[in-house]
Backbone as numpy.savetxt, mean C-alpha at the origin, in Angstrom:
# Nx Ny Nz CAx CAy CAz Cx Cy Cz
7.45 0.80 15.26 6.95 2.09 14.82 5.98 2.63 15.86
6.02 3.91 16.09 5.10 4.52 17.05 3.70 4.61 16.44
2.68 4.73 17.29 1.32 4.88 16.76 1.17 6.08 15.82
1.89 7.15 16.11 1.82 8.33 15.24 2.42 8.01 13.88
3.54 7.32 13.87 4.18 6.95 12.60 3.30 6.00 11.81
2.65 5.07 12.49 1.76 4.13 11.80 0.60 4.88 11.15
0.02 5.84 11.86 -1.09 6.61 11.28 -0.62 7.46 10.10
0.62 7.92 10.13 1.17 8.67 9.01 1.30 7.75 7.80
1.80 6.54 8.01 1.91 5.56 6.91 0.52 5.25 6.36
-0.44 5.04 7.26 -1.82 4.74 6.84 -2.38 5.86 5.96
-2.17 7.08 6.38 -2.64 8.24 5.61 -1.96 8.31 4.25
-0.65 8.10 4.24 0.09 8.15 2.97 -0.33 7.03 2.02
-0.63 5.85 2.55 -1.08 4.75 1.70 -2.48 5.02 1.15
-3.33 5.62 1.96 -4.66 6.02 1.47 -4.52 7.00 0.31
-3.65 7.98 0.49 -3.43 8.99 -0.55 -2.88 8.37 -1.83
-1.90 7.49 -1.70 -1.31 6.85 -2.87 -2.34 6.00 -3.61
-3.10 5.21 -2.88 -4.12 4.38 -3.52 -5.22 5.23 -4.16
-5.60 6.32 -3.50 -6.60 7.21 -4.08 -6.09 7.82 -5.39
-4.84 8.21 -5.39 -4.23 8.78 -6.60 -4.22 7.76 -7.73
-3.81 6.53 -7.43 -3.73 5.49 -8.45 -5.11 5.09 -8.97
-6.13 5.26 -8.15 -7.48 4.82 -8.52 -8.35 5.92 -9.09
-7.82 7.12 -9.19 -8.67 8.24 -9.64 -9.64 8.67 -8.56
-9.20 8.60 -7.31 -9.96 9.03 -6.14 -11.17 8.17 -5.84
-11.07 6.89 -6.10 -12.14 5.96 -5.71 -12.23 5.89 -4.19
-13.39 5.55 -3.69 -13.55 5.40 -2.25 -13.34 3.93 -1.88
-12.72 3.72 -0.73 -12.44 2.37 -0.26 -12.20 2.42 1.24
-12.34 1.28 1.87 -12.05 1.16 3.29 -10.65 0.57 3.44
-10.10 0.69 4.64 -8.73 0.23 4.87 -8.58 -1.28 4.73
-9.66 -2.03 4.92 -9.56 -3.49 4.83 -10.00 -4.04 3.47
-10.44 -3.20 2.57 -10.91 -3.64 1.25 -9.74 -4.09 0.39
-9.89 -5.23 -0.27 -8.89 -5.71 -1.23 -9.02 -4.84 -2.48
-8.09 -3.92 -2.64 -8.20 -2.92 -3.71 -8.00 -3.51 -5.10
-7.38 -4.68 -5.19 -7.23 -5.33 -6.48 -8.50 -6.07 -6.85
-9.07 -6.83 -5.91 -10.33 -7.54 -6.19 -11.45 -6.57 -6.51
-11.44 -5.41 -5.86 -12.49 -4.41 -6.07 -12.27 -3.61 -7.37
-11.14 -3.80 -8.02 -10.86 -3.07 -9.25 -10.42 -1.64 -9.04
-10.12 -1.29 -7.80 -9.68 0.07 -7.49 -8.26 0.28 -7.99
-7.43 -0.72 -7.79 -6.08 -0.70 -8.35 -5.99 -1.86 -9.33
-5.53 -1.58 -10.51 -5.40 -2.61 -11.53 -3.93 -2.97 -11.69
-3.70 -4.07 -12.35 -2.32 -4.55 -12.51 -1.43 -3.50 -13.17
-2.02 -2.66 -14.01 -1.23 -1.62 -14.67 -0.69 -0.61 -13.66
-1.37 -0.47 -12.50 -0.93 0.45 -11.46 0.03 -0.18 -10.47
0.23 -1.48 -10.56 1.05 -2.18 -9.58 2.47 -1.61 -9.50
3.08 -1.36 -10.63 4.44 -0.82 -10.62 4.48 0.55 -9.95
3.49 1.38 -10.21 3.44 2.70 -9.57 3.30 2.56 -8.05
2.50 1.60 -7.62 2.32 1.35 -6.20 3.64 0.90 -5.57
4.31 -0.02 -6.21 5.60 -0.51 -5.70 6.63 0.60 -5.63
6.75 1.37 -6.68 7.72 2.47 -6.70 7.38 3.50 -5.62
6.11 3.79 -5.45 5.69 4.74 -4.42 6.09 4.28 -3.02
5.91 2.99 -2.76 6.28 2.43 -1.45 7.79 2.45 -1.28
8.50 2.00 -2.29 9.96 1.94 -2.20 10.57 3.33 -2.03
10.08 4.30 -2.76 10.60 5.66 -2.68 10.30 6.31 -1.32
9.08 6.12 -0.84 8.67 6.77 0.39 9.31 6.18 1.63
9.54 4.86 1.62 9.98 4.19 2.85 11.35 3.53 2.74
11.99 3.69 1.61 13.34 3.14 1.41 13.40 1.64 1.73
12.37 0.91 1.27 12.35 -0.54 1.42 12.18 -1.15 0.04
12.60 -2.39 -0.10 12.48 -3.07 -1.38 11.26 -3.99 -1.35
10.39 -3.82 -2.33 9.24 -4.69 -2.50 9.63 -5.77 -3.49
9.56 -7.00 -3.04 9.95 -8.11 -3.90 8.72 -8.78 -4.51
8.96 -9.55 -5.54 7.88 -10.25 -6.22 7.08 -11.10 -5.22
7.77 -11.73 -4.32 7.11 -12.58 -3.31 6.14 -11.78 -2.46
6.47 -10.53 -2.16 5.60 -9.67 -1.37 4.27 -9.44 -2.08
4.34 -9.29 -3.39 3.13 -9.11 -4.19 2.29 -10.38 -4.15
2.92 -11.52 -4.39 2.21 -12.80 -4.42 1.65 -13.17 -3.05
2.31 -12.75 -1.98 1.84 -13.04 -0.63 0.70 -12.11 -0.20
0.34 -11.13 -1.02 -0.81 -10.28 -0.75 -0.55 -9.09 0.13
0.71 -8.73 0.33 1.03 -7.61 1.23 0.57 -6.24 0.71
0.23 -6.15 -0.55 -0.12 -4.86 -1.14 -1.61 -4.72 -1.43
-2.43 -5.60 -0.93 -3.82 -5.70 -1.34 -4.79 -4.76 -0.63
-4.40 -4.18 0.48 -5.28 -3.25 1.20 -4.42 -2.27 1.99
-5.05 -1.23 2.45 -4.34 -0.26 3.28 -3.82 -0.95 4.55
-4.67 -1.76 5.18 -4.25 -2.46 6.40 -3.03 -3.34 6.14
-3.05 -4.08 5.05 -1.93 -4.97 4.73 -0.68 -4.18 4.38
-0.85 -3.07 3.67 0.29 -2.22 3.33 0.95 -1.66 4.58
0.14 -1.19 5.51 0.67 -0.63 6.75 1.46 -1.69 7.52
0.88 -2.88 7.64 1.57 -3.98 8.35 2.88 -4.35 7.66
2.85 -4.38 6.33 4.03 -4.72 5.54 5.14 -3.69 5.74
4.78 -2.42 5.64 5.77 -1.34 5.79 6.31 -1.33 7.21
5.41 -1.51 8.18 5.85 -1.56 9.57 6.83 -2.69 9.82
6.58 -3.85 9.23 7.48 -4.99 9.43 8.84 -4.77 8.78
8.87 -4.09 7.66 10.14 -3.83 6.97 10.90 -2.66 7.57
10.20 -1.74 8.20 10.86 -0.56 8.76 11.45 -0.86 10.14
11.04 -1.95 10.73 11.51 -2.29 12.08 12.91 -2.83 12.06
């Protein structure tokens, strides 16, 4: 992925997480689940948002491996699947 595409993904993930959290503030490296910004009830919305936007499948293992826990991890995850 090009640097421009990565920044676009980063921006979109920030927007999605902000929407799911009611516009809470967070940094890109913050574990949004540990911080209570995203709760388990929002997990399905997060997964669907990623799958719809990037045409990739998020598997249960991806959740357990922590790929969805921060903006930084989400960007790396999406970049690895889009390659």
